[in-house]
C-alpha positions as CSV (number, residue, x, y, z in Angstrom):
1,X,-8.0,-3.2,7.3
2,X,-4.9,-3.1,9.5
3,X,-5.3,-6.6,10.9
4,X,-6.6,-8.3,7.7
5,X,-3.9,-6.9,5.4
6,X,-1.1,-7.6,7.9
7,X,-2.3,-11.2,8.2
8,X,-2.5,-11.6,4.5
9,X,1.1,-10.3,4.3
10,X,2.2,-12.8,6.9
11,X,0.4,-15.6,5.2
12,X,2.2,-14.9,1.9
13,X,5.5,-14.8,3.7
14,X,4.7,-18.1,5.3
15,X,3.7,-19.6,2.0
16,X,6.8,-18.3,0.3
17,X,9.0,-20.2,2.8
18,X,6.7,-23.3,2.6
19,X,6.9,-23.6,-1.2
20,X,10.2,-21.8,-1.8
21,X,8.7,-19.0,-3.8
22,X,10.8,-15.8,-3.4
23,X,8.4,-13.5,-5.1
24,X,5.6,-14.4,-2.7
25,X,8.0,-13.3,0.1
26,X,8.1,-9.8,-1.5
27,X,4.4,-9.9,-2.1
28,X,3.9,-10.7,1.6
29,X,6.2,-7.8,2.6
30,X,4.2,-5.5,0.2
31,X,0.9,-6.3,1.9
32,X,2.3,-6.3,5.4
33,X,3.6,-2.7,4.9
34,X,0.3,-1.9,3.2
35,X,-1.5,-3.0,6.4
36,X,0.8,-0.9,8.6
37,X,-0.4,2.2,6.7
38,X,-3.5,1.9,8.9
39,X,-1.7,1.4,12.2
40,X,-2.6,4.9,13.4
41,X,-6.2,4.4,12.5
42,X,-6.1,1.1,14.4
43,X,-4.8,2.9,17.5
44,X,-7.5,5.5,17.2
45,X,-10.1,2.8,16.9
46,X,-8.8,0.9,20.0
47,X,-8.7,4.2,21.9
48,X,-12.4,4.9,21.1
49,X,-13.4,1.4,22.2
50,X,-11.5,1.9,25.6
51,X,-12.2,5.5,26.3
52,X,-15.1,6.6,24.1
53,X,-13.1,9.4,22.5
54,X,-10.4,9.7,19.9
55,X,-6.7,9.4,20.6
56,X,-4.9,12.6,21.4
57,X,-3.5,13.6,18.0
58,X,-2.3,17.1,18.9
59,X,1.2,16.2,17.8
60,X,0.0,14.8,14.5
61,X,1.6,11.4,15.3
62,X,-1.3,9.4,13.6
63,X,-0.3,10.7,10.1
64,X,3.4,9.8,10.8
65,X,2.4,6.3,12.0
66,X,0.2,5.7,9.0
67,X,2.3,7.2,6.2
68,X,5.8,6.2,7.3
69,X,5.2,2.7,5.9
70,X,4.1,3.8,2.4
71,X,7.5,3.8,0.8
72,X,8.0,0.2,1.8
73,X,4.9,-0.8,-0.2
74,X,6.3,0.9,-3.3
75,X,9.8,-0.5,-2.8
76,X,8.7,-4.2,-2.5
77,X,6.1,-3.8,-5.2
78,X,8.6,-2.4,-7.6
79,X,11.0,-5.2,-6.7
80,X,8.4,-7.7,-7.9
81,X,7.8,-5.7,-11.1
82,X,11.5,-5.3,-11.8
83,X,12.3,-8.9,-11.1
84,X,9.7,-10.1,-13.6
85,X,9.9,-7.4,-16.3
86,X,13.6,-6.3,-16.3
87,X,15.7,-8.4,-13.9
88,X,19.0,-7.1,-15.2
89,X,18.1,-3.6,-14.1
90,X,16.3,-4.7,-10.9
91,X,18.6,-3.2,-8.4
92,X,18.9,0.1,-10.2
93,X,15.1,0.5,-10.1
94,X,14.8,-0.6,-6.5
95,X,17.7,1.6,-5.5
96,X,16.0,4.7,-6.9
97,X,12.8,3.9,-4.9
98,X,14.8,3.3,-1.7
99,X,16.3,6.8,-2.1
100,X,12.9,8.3,-2.8
101,X,11.5,6.4,0.2
102,X,14.2,7.8,2.5
103,X,13.4,11.3,1.3
104,X,9.7,10.7,1.8
105,X,10.1,9.6,5.4
106,X,12.6,12.4,6.2
107,X,10.1,15.1,5.1
108,X,7.3,13.3,6.9
109,X,9.3,13.1,10.2
110,X,10.8,16.6,10.0
111,X,7.6,18.4,8.9
112,X,4.6,16.3,9.9
113,X,2.3,19.4,10.1
114,X,3.3,20.4,6.6
115,X,2.9,16.9,5.3
116,X,-0.4,15.5,6.7
117,X,-3.7,17.2,7.3
118,X,-6.6,15.9,9.5
119,X,-10.4,16.0,9.5
120,X,-11.5,15.4,13.1
121,X,-15.0,14.0,13.8
122,X,-17.5,16.6,14.8
123,X,-18.3,14.6,18.0
124,X,-15.2,13.1,19.5
125,X,-15.3,9.3,19.4
126,X,-18.1,9.2,16.8
127,X,-15.7,8.4,14.0
128,X,-12.0,7.9,13.3
129,X,-9.7,10.8,12.6
130,X,-9.2,11.1,8.9
131,X,-5.8,11.9,7.6
132,X,-4.6,12.9,4.1
133,X,-1.3,14.2,2.6
134,X,-1.1,17.9,2.2
135,X,-1.4,18.8,-1.5
136,X,1.7,20.4,-2.9
137,X,3.9,19.0,-0.2
138,X,7.0,16.9,-1.0
139,X,5.5,13.8,0.4
140,X,2.4,14.3,-1.6
141,X,4.3,14.4,-4.9
142,X,6.5,11.5,-3.9
143,X,3.3,9.5,-3.1
144,X,2.0,10.3,-6.5
145,X,5.3,9.0,-8.0
146,X,5.0,5.8,-6.1
147,X,1.4,5.2,-7.1
148,X,2.0,6.1,-10.8
149,X,5.0,3.8,-10.9
150,X,3.0,0.9,-9.6
151,X,0.3,1.6,-12.1
152,X,2.8,1.8,-15.0
153,X,5.1,-1.1,-14.1
154,X,2.7,-3.5,-12.4
155,X,-0.5,-2.4,-14.1
156,X,0.4,-1.6,-17.7
157,X,3.7,-3.5,-17.7
158,X,2.1,-6.8,-16.7
159,X,-0.8,-6.2,-19.1
160,X,1.5,-5.6,-22.0
161,X,3.5,-8.7,-21.1
162,X,0.3,-10.7,-20.8
163,X,-0.8,-9.6,-24.3
164,X,2.6,-10.7,-25.7
165,X,2.4,-14.2,-24.2
166,X,0.0,-17.1,-24.4
167,X,-1.4,-19.9,-22.2
168,X,-1.1,-20.0,-18.4
169,X,1.7,-17.4,-18.4
170,X,-0.7,-14.9,-20.0
171,X,-3.3,-15.6,-17.4
172,X,-0.8,-15.0,-14.6
173,X,0.2,-11.6,-16.1
174,X,-3.4,-10.6,-16.4
175,X,-4.0,-11.5,-12.8
176,X,-1.1,-9.4,-11.7
177,X,-2.2,-6.5,-13.9
178,X,-5.8,-6.5,-12.6
179,X,-4.5,-6.8,-9.0
180,X,-2.3,-3.8,-9.5
181,X,-5.1,-1.7,-11.0
182,X,-7.5,-2.7,-8.3
183,X,-5.2,-1.9,-5.4
184,X,-3.8,1.4,-6.7
185,X,-7.3,2.6,-7.7
186,X,-8.6,1.7,-4.3
187,X,-5.6,3.5,-2.7
188,X,-6.4,6.7,-4.6
189,X,-10.1,6.5,-3.8
190,X,-9.3,5.8,-0.1
191,X,-7.7,9.2,0.1
192,X,-10.6,10.9,-1.5
193,X,-13.4,9.6,0.7
194,X,-14.0,10.2,4.4
195,X,-14.7,7.2,6.7
196,X,-18.1,5.6,5.9
197,X,-19.8,2.8,4.1
198,X,-18.2,3.5,0.7
199,X,-14.7,3.0,2.3
200,X,-15.7,-0.5,3.4
201,X,-16.3,-1.5,-0.3
202,X,-13.1,0.3,-1.4
203,X,-10.9,-1.4,1.2
204,X,-12.6,-4.7,0.6
205,X,-11.6,-4.5,-3.0
206,X,-8.0,-3.6,-2.0
207,X,-7.9,-6.7,0.2
208,X,-9.4,-8.8,-2.6
209,X,-6.6,-7.7,-4.9
210,X,-4.2,-9.9,-2.8
211,X,-5.9,-13.0,-4.2
212,X,-5.2,-11.8,-7.8
213,X,-1.5,-11.2,-6.9
214,X,-1.3,-14.6,-5.3
215,X,-2.7,-16.4,-8.3
216,X,-0.2,-14.5,-10.5
217,X,2.9,-15.3,-8.5
218,X,2.3,-18.7,-7.0
219,X,4.3,-21.5,-8.8
220,X,2.4,-23.8,-11.1
């Protein structure tokens, strides 16, 4: 997930420069940051391959490495939504999410133990360390705000705009709406399930949502 999603993000950034499409740049940044959310998991995986056991997470650094990038996903995603739906208020919306993102990371860094909880594998090295945000923590509620905002603005916002338009423009809005619903639903389910086969399908769907976003944002 880490490697694939980061590569997708870099591809979108490359394509944005190649065809001079600014929104693809922000889509690329969105997916690149989304890939970085799995950076801690990637380090744990590499450690298991090299040593046969999990990385030492006694300080709780995996949760910080994973979740510190999450505000970036919301900020760049909301930039895309605001630029398309309400460009005149774009920087007001983005500014609010930048402030919320700073608050998110401050609480995450200052209180990692109170922000992230872990489920360690019964046999060290048998599986990855699973991390989730602590319910009722500040970062948990901010994460909910981020996810709900993406669902409302990108999911329902693009869906409503698609219903109001016709032709190829409608198709693009529908692509964007479905992509938003698929990714956010996958993100929610990802946090509910422990590592296993079902997560492979969930994360595959999240990666697949990038194709829908690309179809919705590429110039015709």
